[in-house]
C-alpha positions in Angstrom: 27.2 -0.9 22.0 27.6 2.5 20.3 25.1 5.3 21.1 22.9 6.6 18.2 22.6 10.4 18.7 18.9 11.2 18.8 19.1 14.4 16.8 20.9 12.5 14.0 18.4 9.6 14.1 15.5 12.0 13.9 17.1 13.8 11.0 17.5 10.5 9.1 13.8 9.8 9.6 12.9 13.2 8.4 14.9 12.8 5.2 13.3 9.5 4.5 9.8 10.8 5.2 10.2 14.0 3.3 12.1 12.5 0.4 14.9 15.2 0.1 17.4 16.9 2.2 15.8 20.3 1.5 12.4 19.2 2.5 13.7 17.6 5.7 15.5 20.9 6.5 12.2 22.7 6.2 10.4 20.2 8.4 13.1 20.4 11.1 13.6 24.2 10.8 17.3 23.8 10.2 19.4 24.5 7.1 20.0 21.9 4.4 23.7 21.9 5.2 22.9 21.0 8.8 20.8 18.1 7.6 23.6 16.9 5.3 26.2 17.2 8.1 24.0 15.2 10.6 23.5 12.4 8.1 27.2 12.4 7.2 28.1 12.3 10.9 25.6 9.4 11.6 27.0 7.4 8.7 30.5 7.9 10.0 29.3 7.0 13.5 27.8 3.7 12.3 30.4 3.0 9.7 27.7 2.4 7.1 26.0 4.2 4.2 22.5 4.8 5.4 20.9 6.6 2.4 20.7 6.2 -1.3 20.9 9.7 -2.7 18.1 9.2 -5.1 15.0 11.3 -5.7 13.2 10.5 -3.5 15.9 9.5 -1.0 15.6 5.8 0.1 17.3 4.1 3.0 19.9 1.4 2.4 19.5 -1.9 4.3 21.5 -0.5 7.2 19.4 2.7 7.0 16.2 0.7 7.3 17.4 -0.5 10.7 17.9 3.1 11.9 14.6 4.2 10.4 12.7 1.5 12.2 14.5 2.5 15.4 13.6 6.2 14.8 9.9 5.4 14.3 9.8 3.3 17.5 11.6 6.1 19.4 9.1 8.7 18.2 6.2 6.5 19.2 7.6 5.8 22.6 8.3 9.5 23.2 4.7 10.4 22.3 3.4 7.7 24.8 5.7 9.1 27.5 4.4 12.6 26.9 0.8 11.4 27.1 1.4 9.5 30.4 3.1 12.5 31.9 0.3 14.8 30.8 2.4 17.0 28.6 1.1 15.9 25.2 -0.7 19.2 24.6 1.0 21.0 21.7 2.9 17.9 20.6 0.7 17.6 17.5 -1.1 14.7 16.1 0.3 11.2 16.3 1.6 10.3 12.8 0.9 6.8 11.5 2.5 5.9 8.1 0.5 3.1 6.5 1.0 1.3 3.2 -2.2 0.3 1.3 -3.1 -0.8 -2.2 -5.0 1.3 -4.6 -8.1 -0.9 -4.8 -8.5 -0.9 -1.0 -8.1 2.9 -1.0 -10.8 3.2 -3.7 -13.3 0.9 -1.9 -13.3 0.1 1.8 -10.2 1.5 3.5 -10.8 5.3 3.5 -14.3 4.8 5.0 -12.6 2.6 7.7 -10.3 5.4 8.6 -13.2 7.8 9.1 -14.4 5.6 12.0 -11.1 6.0 13.9 -11.7 8.3 16.9 -9.7 11.5 16.7 -9.3 12.3 20.3 -6.3 12.5 20.6 -5.8 13.3 16.9 -4.1 10.9 14.5 -2.5 11.9 11.3 -2.6 9.2 8.6 0.3 9.2 6.2 -0.7 6.8 3.5 1.8 5.2 1.1 0.3 3.8 -2.1 1.7 0.5 -3.2 0.5 -2.8 -4.8 -0.8 -5.3 -2.2 2.0 -7.7 -3.2 4.6 -5.1 -2.4 3.3 -3.2 0.6 5.3 -5.5 3.0 8.5 -4.2 1.4 7.7 -0.7 2.9 7.4 -2.4 6.3 10.8 -4.0 5.9 12.3 -0.7 4.9 10.9 1.0 8.0 9.0 3.5 5.9 5.6 2.5 7.4 4.4 1.1 10.7 1.5 -0.9 9.2 0.4 -2.2 5.8 -2.5 -3.8 4.0 -0.8 -6.7 2.2 -1.4 -9.9 0.4 1.5 -11.5 2.3 0.5 -13.9 5.1 4.2 -14.3 6.1 5.0 -11.7 8.8 7.8 -9.3 8.2 10.4 -9.6 10.9 9.2 -7.7 14.0 5.6 -7.5 12.8 2.3 -9.0 13.7 -0.1 -10.3 11.0 -3.8 -10.8 11.0 -6.2 -11.8 8.2 -8.6 -9.2 7.0 -10.6 -11.1 4.4 -10.7 -11.5 0.6 -11.2 -9.0 -2.2 -13.2 -10.4 -5.1 -12.2 -9.4 -8.6 -14.5 -9.9 -11.6 -13.3 -10.3 -15.2 -15.1 -7.6 -17.1 -15.0 -5.6 -20.4 -17.2 -3.1 -22.2 -20.0 -4.8 -24.0 -18.8 -3.6 -27.4 -15.3 -4.8 -26.7 -16.5 -8.2 -25.6 -18.7 -8.5 -28.7 -16.0 -7.5 -31.1 -13.0 -9.3 -29.7 -14.2 -12.1 -27.4 -17.2 -13.5 -29.2 -17.0 -16.3 -31.8 -15.2 -18.9 -29.7 -14.4 -20.2 -26.2 -13.2 -17.4 -23.8 -10.2 -19.5 -23.0 -9.1 -19.3 -26.6 -9.9 -15.7 -27.2 -8.9 -13.9 -23.9 -5.2 -14.6 -24.1 -4.9 -12.5 -27.3 -7.3 -9.7 -26.3 -6.0 -6.2 -25.3 -5.8 -6.0 -21.5 -5.7 -3.3 -18.9 -3.1 -3.6 -16.1 -2.4 -1.3 -13.2 1.4 -1.2 -13.6 4.2 -3.4 -14.7 4.0 -5.4 -11.5 0.3 -6.1 -11.7 0.0 -9.9 -12.3 -3.7 -10.4 -11.5 -4.8 -10.5 -15.2 -2.0 -13.0 -16.0 -3.0 -15.2 -13.1 -6.6 -15.2 -14.2 -5.7 -16.2 -17.8 -3.4 -19.0 -16.6 -6.2 -20.3 -14.3 -8.7 -20.1 -17.1 -6.6 -21.8 -19.7 -4.5 -24.1 -17.4 -1.6 -22.8 -19.4 1.8 -21.2 -18.8 1.1 -18.0 -20.7 -0.6 -15.0 -19.2 -2.6 -12.2 -20.7 -1.8 -10.5 -24.0 1.4 -8.5 -24.7 -0.9 -5.7 -25.9 -1.6 -4.1 -22.5 -2.4 -0.6 -21.3 -1.0 0.6 -18.0 -3.4 2.7 -16.0 -2.1 3.3 -12.4 -5.2 4.4 -10.6 -8.0 2.3 -9.4 -10.8 4.5 -10.8 -8.8 5.1 -14.1 -8.3 1.3 -14.4 -12.1 0.8 -14.2 -12.9 3.7 -16.5 -10.4 2.5 -19.1 -12.2 -0.9 -19.2 -15.6 0.8 -19.5 -14.2 2.9 -22.3 -13.4 -0.2 -24.3 -9.6 -0.1 -24.2 -9.3 -3.7 -22.9 -10.5 -6.2 -20.4 -9.4 -6.5 -16.8 -10.2 -7.6 -13.3 -12.2 -5.0 -11.3 -13.0 -5.2 -7.6 -16.6 -6.4 -7.2 -17.8 -3.2 -5.4 -16.6 -1.1 -8.3 -17.8 -3.5 -11.0 -21.3 -4.1 -9.7 -22.9 -0.7 -10.4 -21.5 -0.6 -14.0 -22.6 -4.2 -14.6 -26.1 -3.2 -13.5 -26.0 -0.1 -15.7 -24.8 -2.1 -18.7 -21.6 -0.2 -19.0 -19.6 -3.4 -18.3 -20.2 -7.1 -19.2 -19.1 -10.0 -17.1 -16.9 -12.2 -19.3 -17.2 -15.5 -17.4 -20.2 -15.8 -15.1 -19.1 -17.7 -12.0 -15.4 -17.0 -12.6 -13.6 -14.7 -10.3 -10.3 -14.1 -8.6 -10.2 -13.7 -4.8 -7.1 -12.0 -3.3 -6.6 -12.5 0.5 -5.6 -9.4 2.4 -3.7 -9.1 5.7 -3.0 -6.4 8.2 0.7 -6.3 9.3 2.0 -3.9 11.9 5.0 -3.5 14.1 5.1 -5.3 17.4 5.0 -2.0 19.3 2.6 -1.0 22.1 1.4 2.2 20.5 -2.2 3.1 21.4 -3.0 5.0 18.1 -1.7 2.1 16.1 -3.7 -0.5 18.1 -6.8 1.7 17.7 -6.4 1.9 13.9 -5.7 -1.8 13.7 -9.0 -2.6 15.5 -11.0 -0.2 13.4 -9.6 -1.5 10.1 -10.2 -5.1 11.1 -13.8 -4.3 12.1 -14.4 -2.5 8.7 -12.8 -5.4 6.8 -15.1 -7.9 8.5 -18.1 -6.3 6.9 -16.5 -5.0 3.6 -14.5 -8.1 2.5 -15.4 -11.7 1.9 -14.5 -13.8 5.0 -13.2 -17.4 5.0 
């Protein structure tokens, strides 16, 4: 089997993490031309194109294999340093984790504050929809992810975290103006709706379940790609949407939001997936996140 030169492998990882050749050069304290030459040599060595020269740079399928190897190598090297007692000055352990916006806005960041920082751990959070965070695991960009996928990514462990409960809400004025005067199942499919981004299917799923139909929410939809902005857009009366219960409850009590269908909700199961790698910081974060989820999310 061919050897993979360590300096070239580390350079590939730096380019993927930093997003550009110039930024990788700064992180590695070498010139951009040296970064380019190392990547070119590694691609010639493997006989494969490893990077898509986009902005930001993304690994190809072959590149994902090398990136996963590079992350494992970095973690093993850090473990060896600690066991040899030469970890001082090596810097904090870096853990890239993919997490969805609603978890970030509600329970996940408080969970990270409970992680002991001796030795220090640097969290590198990647923001992605819960239905797509597993993709970042496959690409090797992260070592762990909060995901809605129960099917483990190759080389990963999976454990259930619990269920996020979403409530269908709208501003009272919006509900009175556009959703009154008939059954909700008849009015909601035509009402303006807020969605997180073009991959957000929660509102469509809710409408299909409510109407037992094949069509989703209205075509008139506003895209608001932050969890807090999504909630605020609904409260402002731009449209209806599904808001996590912890975010919706205070506004419901204050009268800023109205529950559209009492008793109706949409529960989304979440899972923790991580690489099968004996890395103490990763194991520590996994335990802390699971403990926090046990008290923050609905359990089966």
